[in-house]
PLY file of the C-alpha trace (Angstrom):
ply
format ascii 1.0
element vertex 320
property float x
property float y
property float z
element edge 319
property int vertex1
property int vertex2
end_header
35.79 -7.27 27.12
33.59 -6.80 30.15
33.37 -9.81 32.44
30.59 -10.25 34.98
31.35 -13.13 37.36
28.53 -15.59 37.88
28.14 -17.00 41.38
27.34 -20.67 41.99
26.41 -22.57 45.13
26.58 -26.27 45.86
23.10 -27.60 46.60
23.10 -31.30 47.24
25.18 -32.80 44.45
24.60 -29.98 41.95
26.16 -26.55 41.42
23.37 -24.03 40.88
23.70 -20.47 39.60
22.52 -18.06 42.29
22.09 -14.97 40.12
24.52 -13.08 42.35
27.80 -11.62 41.15
29.87 -12.24 44.28
30.46 -15.31 46.38
32.79 -16.41 49.13
35.48 -18.97 48.61
37.50 -19.79 45.54
40.14 -22.08 44.27
42.24 -21.83 41.18
45.33 -22.52 39.20
47.54 -20.72 36.69
45.88 -17.52 35.42
42.33 -18.41 36.49
40.44 -17.97 39.67
37.36 -20.13 40.23
35.26 -18.44 37.59
32.71 -18.83 34.83
32.81 -15.94 32.38
31.47 -14.96 28.99
28.84 -16.99 27.19
28.77 -20.41 28.74
27.27 -22.55 31.42
28.59 -24.85 34.09
28.62 -28.30 32.53
29.77 -30.62 35.26
31.36 -31.06 38.62
32.62 -34.40 39.82
35.21 -35.98 42.13
38.39 -36.64 40.14
40.48 -37.87 43.04
40.13 -37.84 46.78
40.13 -34.38 48.26
39.25 -32.47 45.08
36.27 -31.40 43.06
36.75 -30.40 39.42
34.63 -27.70 37.80
34.56 -28.08 34.03
33.60 -25.39 31.50
34.37 -26.41 27.95
38.01 -27.49 28.12
38.75 -25.33 31.16
39.02 -27.29 34.40
39.52 -25.87 37.89
40.30 -27.91 41.00
38.28 -26.92 44.07
38.70 -28.13 47.62
35.92 -30.46 48.76
34.79 -28.01 51.43
34.07 -25.20 48.92
30.33 -24.56 48.82
30.25 -21.38 46.71
32.48 -19.67 44.20
32.65 -16.93 41.59
34.48 -17.68 38.36
36.07 -14.99 36.13
39.37 -14.73 34.20
42.20 -12.57 35.52
42.97 -11.49 31.94
41.56 -12.02 28.47
40.09 -15.46 27.79
42.78 -17.91 26.67
42.63 -18.76 22.98
40.39 -15.81 22.14
41.28 -13.80 19.04
42.44 -10.26 19.87
42.59 -7.28 17.49
45.95 -6.29 16.04
47.08 -2.72 15.32
49.45 -2.43 12.40
52.91 -0.98 13.09
54.57 -0.96 9.65
58.20 -0.52 8.68
58.32 2.67 6.57
58.40 1.76 2.85
61.88 1.79 1.37
63.71 1.78 4.70
67.09 0.12 4.20
66.58 -0.14 0.43
68.85 1.43 -2.20
68.10 5.04 -3.13
65.06 5.30 -5.37
63.84 1.82 -4.46
60.88 0.86 -2.33
62.62 -2.36 -1.34
60.89 -5.69 -0.78
57.27 -5.78 0.30
56.27 -6.64 3.84
53.75 -9.40 4.54
50.25 -8.24 5.49
49.43 -7.89 9.18
46.29 -9.84 10.16
43.39 -8.01 11.75
43.50 -10.34 14.75
45.65 -13.03 16.32
45.54 -15.52 19.17
47.81 -14.94 22.12
49.76 -18.09 23.14
48.04 -19.85 26.05
51.17 -19.45 28.19
50.63 -15.67 28.26
47.95 -13.71 30.12
47.09 -10.52 28.26
46.40 -7.83 30.90
43.43 -5.48 30.46
44.34 -2.24 28.71
46.90 -3.86 26.40
47.25 -3.21 22.67
48.72 -5.86 20.38
50.81 -4.47 17.52
51.83 -6.40 14.42
54.79 -5.62 12.16
55.58 -7.33 8.88
59.30 -7.80 8.16
59.95 -6.70 4.57
61.20 -9.43 2.27
60.05 -12.24 4.54
56.85 -14.00 5.63
57.45 -12.93 9.25
54.91 -10.88 11.20
56.25 -9.94 14.64
53.94 -9.01 17.50
54.55 -6.62 20.37
52.52 -5.43 23.37
52.10 -2.02 24.96
49.58 -0.13 27.09
46.62 1.18 25.13
47.30 4.65 23.73
51.00 4.04 23.13
52.47 4.68 19.69
54.60 2.21 17.78
57.46 2.56 15.30
59.51 -0.09 13.52
62.79 -0.16 11.60
64.36 -2.77 9.36
67.77 -2.29 7.76
69.78 -3.78 4.94
72.17 -5.15 7.59
69.38 -7.37 8.93
68.33 -5.14 11.81
64.70 -5.33 12.92
63.57 -3.32 15.95
60.13 -2.29 17.26
59.82 0.60 19.73
56.75 1.69 21.69
56.17 4.69 23.90
53.63 7.13 25.29
52.68 9.95 22.91
55.22 12.76 23.17
57.75 10.74 25.16
61.45 11.36 24.52
62.39 7.68 24.49
60.47 4.40 24.12
59.20 2.58 27.18
59.32 -0.78 25.43
61.76 -2.06 22.83
61.68 -5.36 20.97
65.04 -5.89 19.26
64.56 -9.00 17.14
67.84 -8.38 15.32
70.45 -5.67 15.95
72.04 -6.34 12.53
75.39 -8.10 12.11
77.39 -10.51 14.27
79.39 -7.77 15.97
76.33 -5.86 17.12
74.69 -9.07 18.31
77.73 -9.82 20.45
77.97 -6.26 21.80
74.26 -6.33 22.65
74.36 -9.43 24.82
77.92 -9.80 26.12
77.47 -7.52 29.16
74.86 -9.95 30.50
75.93 -13.42 29.31
79.47 -14.54 30.24
79.83 -17.02 27.35
79.17 -14.23 24.87
81.74 -11.94 26.45
84.47 -14.46 25.55
83.18 -14.68 21.98
83.09 -10.89 21.73
86.74 -10.75 22.77
87.63 -13.10 19.90
85.58 -11.07 17.45
87.12 -7.77 18.60
90.70 -9.04 18.54
91.08 -9.47 22.27
89.21 -6.34 23.39
85.55 -7.10 24.15
83.13 -4.25 23.61
80.91 -4.98 26.59
79.57 -1.92 28.37
79.30 -2.34 32.15
75.61 -2.89 32.96
75.95 -1.25 36.37
74.09 -2.47 39.45
71.61 -4.64 37.56
70.13 -7.85 38.92
71.17 -10.38 36.25
69.89 -13.96 36.28
71.25 -16.59 33.91
68.49 -18.87 32.63
69.36 -22.48 31.71
67.84 -23.17 28.29
68.68 -26.87 28.11
70.11 -26.32 24.63
73.81 -26.05 23.72
74.86 -22.71 22.23
71.66 -20.94 23.31
71.86 -18.61 26.29
69.34 -16.39 28.04
69.39 -13.93 30.91
66.81 -11.79 32.63
67.75 -8.33 33.88
66.04 -6.11 36.45
67.23 -2.54 36.86
66.06 -0.50 39.91
64.39 2.84 39.14
67.37 4.85 40.40
70.00 2.89 38.43
70.94 3.75 34.84
72.08 0.94 32.58
73.85 2.50 29.55
72.60 -0.36 27.37
68.94 0.14 28.30
67.88 3.71 27.40
64.64 3.63 29.40
66.34 2.78 32.68
67.14 5.11 35.56
64.18 7.47 35.27
63.75 7.44 39.05
60.22 6.00 38.86
60.06 2.69 37.02
61.89 -0.61 37.25
63.30 -1.80 33.93
62.75 -5.44 33.03
64.67 -7.03 30.15
65.36 -10.43 28.63
68.48 -11.15 26.56
68.98 -14.12 24.25
72.15 -15.15 22.44
73.35 -17.95 20.20
76.69 -19.10 18.85
77.21 -21.34 15.85
80.36 -23.38 15.26
82.70 -22.46 12.39
85.73 -24.33 10.97
87.85 -21.24 11.60
88.08 -20.66 15.39
88.79 -16.98 14.74
85.42 -16.61 13.02
82.41 -15.92 15.22
78.86 -16.62 14.06
76.35 -15.28 16.54
72.88 -13.95 17.09
71.50 -11.68 19.78
68.06 -10.42 20.77
66.66 -8.30 23.59
63.33 -6.95 24.77
63.15 -4.38 27.54
60.35 -2.55 29.28
60.19 0.34 31.76
56.64 1.05 32.90
55.01 2.13 36.19
54.31 -0.59 38.74
50.64 -0.53 37.75
51.64 -1.72 34.26
54.34 -4.23 35.19
52.01 -7.05 34.12
52.19 -5.65 30.58
56.00 -5.70 30.79
55.92 -9.36 31.81
53.40 -10.35 29.14
55.25 -8.38 26.48
58.60 -9.98 27.24
57.06 -13.43 27.42
55.42 -12.86 24.03
58.78 -11.74 22.66
60.40 -14.96 23.92
57.75 -17.06 22.17
58.80 -15.45 18.87
62.55 -15.36 19.56
65.49 -17.59 18.68
64.41 -19.74 21.62
61.27 -20.87 19.77
63.07 -23.38 17.47
64.70 -24.89 20.56
61.28 -26.09 21.66
58.60 -25.38 24.26
60.73 -26.43 27.22
63.33 -23.75 26.54
60.66 -21.12 25.87
58.78 -21.99 29.07
61.96 -21.79 31.17
62.77 -18.31 29.91
59.17 -17.12 30.23
59.06 -18.37 33.83
62.26 -16.46 34.64
60.74 -13.27 33.22
57.76 -13.62 35.54
59.76 -14.16 38.76
0 1
1 2
2 3
3 4
4 5
5 6
6 7
7 8
8 9
9 10
10 11
11 12
12 13
13 14
14 15
15 16
16 17
17 18
18 19
19 20
20 21
21 22
22 23
23 24
24 25
25 26
26 27
27 28
28 29
29 30
30 31
31 32
32 33
33 34
34 35
35 36
36 37
37 38
38 39
39 40
40 41
41 42
42 43
43 44
44 45
45 46
46 47
47 48
48 49
49 50
50 51
51 52
52 53
53 54
54 55
55 56
56 57
57 58
58 59
59 60
60 61
61 62
62 63
63 64
64 65
65 66
66 67
67 68
68 69
69 70
70 71
71 72
72 73
73 74
74 75
75 76
76 77
77 78
78 79
79 80
80 81
81 82
82 83
83 84
84 85
85 86
86 87
87 88
88 89
89 90
90 91
91 92
92 93
93 94
94 95
95 96
96 97
97 98
98 99
99 100
100 101
101 102
102 103
103 104
104 105
105 106
106 107
107 108
108 109
109 110
110 111
111 112
112 113
113 114
114 115
115 116
116 117
117 118
118 119
119 120
120 121
121 122
122 123
123 124
124 125
125 126
126 127
127 128
128 129
129 130
130 131
131 132
132 133
133 134
134 135
135 136
136 137
137 138
138 139
139 140
140 141
141 142
142 143
143 144
144 145
145 146
146 147
147 148
148 149
149 150
150 151
151 152
152 153
153 154
154 155
155 156
156 157
157 158
158 159
159 160
160 161
161 162
162 163
163 164
164 165
165 166
166 167
167 168
168 169
169 170
170 171
171 172
172 173
173 174
174 175
175 176
176 177
177 178
178 179
179 180
180 181
181 182
182 183
183 184
184 185
185 186
186 187
187 188
188 189
189 190
190 191
191 192
192 193
193 194
194 195
195 196
196 197
197 198
198 199
199 200
200 201
201 202
202 203
203 204
204 205
205 206
206 207
207 208
208 209
209 210
210 211
211 212
212 213
213 214
214 215
215 216
216 217
217 218
218 219
219 220
220 221
221 222
222 223
223 224
224 225
225 226
226 227
227 228
228 229
229 230
230 231
231 232
232 233
233 234
234 235
235 236
236 237
237 238
238 239
239 240
240 241
241 242
242 243
243 244
244 245
245 246
246 247
247 248
248 249
249 250
250 251
251 252
252 253
253 254
254 255
255 256
256 257
257 258
258 259
259 260
260 261
261 262
262 263
263 264
264 265
265 266
266 267
267 268
268 269
269 270
270 271
271 272
272 273
273 274
274 275
275 276
276 277
277 278
278 279
279 280
280 281
281 282
282 283
283 284
284 285
285 286
286 287
287 288
288 289
289 290
290 291
291 292
292 293
293 294
294 295
295 296
296 297
297 298
298 299
299 300
300 301
301 302
302 303
303 304
304 305
305 306
306 307
307 308
308 309
309 310
310 311
311 312
312 313
313 314
314 315
315 316
316 317
317 318
318 319
């Protein structure tokens, strides 16, 4: 999508299009600067409360300071709510099925989808869709344009999507919606979430299987929901985290988000758990894709049933 900003100037009580494509001054909020883009026209400007003017275009509203006399309005990413094309990334037929069987069918991947309004899709991003065989679920992942995508789904419940540059030895982005099995879910998340480390020790008979994450920057994220934990992880370019294969390449920071859940069981020696992780190691110029991709993952994760407040808290932590 090519966006040409339209410049407006305040003349008397009316905003008038000048025909120019640049203007001084701007105001904005969230992912928008003071912009009008695409097919549309400025519909109104009026005082909403003292000290502010509000520019309205459709349902998009931008607060401007009262002393602004000119502005250019264009989105920093793709227009919110706009349908974006989806590239199919299928699970190979028969993967995880008994020998000689094709296994259950995967749901069809739509040709397009709408990105949640809480996420800004950076330019140069491809949206991939993967149907989970034997379910109605279509999972979405993001990567820089030109990247290739592969997906696996196993009989043990595993479901992982990996994306990387053509010819790369390891993926730059991984979306692990399910590692498969309670033990693997615990092992996946316990190095980063203290509550899960204790559960892993119970599951492993007193010896937790939690690999040391190294010199990572780990931030615990309050979810507001009992038995749901989340943590964000940032790994410097020169640090290798044994749990994150793309880390430590000497060039790119690795960004990851871990989610974990525990369910109660009558037998205290029995552990019922779930674990998910998405991680991304891309050059600084593509860090916005890492952030958007992890935020999109969170919106589809085990945090989603907990409600929008939990999702928003984790997404905000990813962006910090």
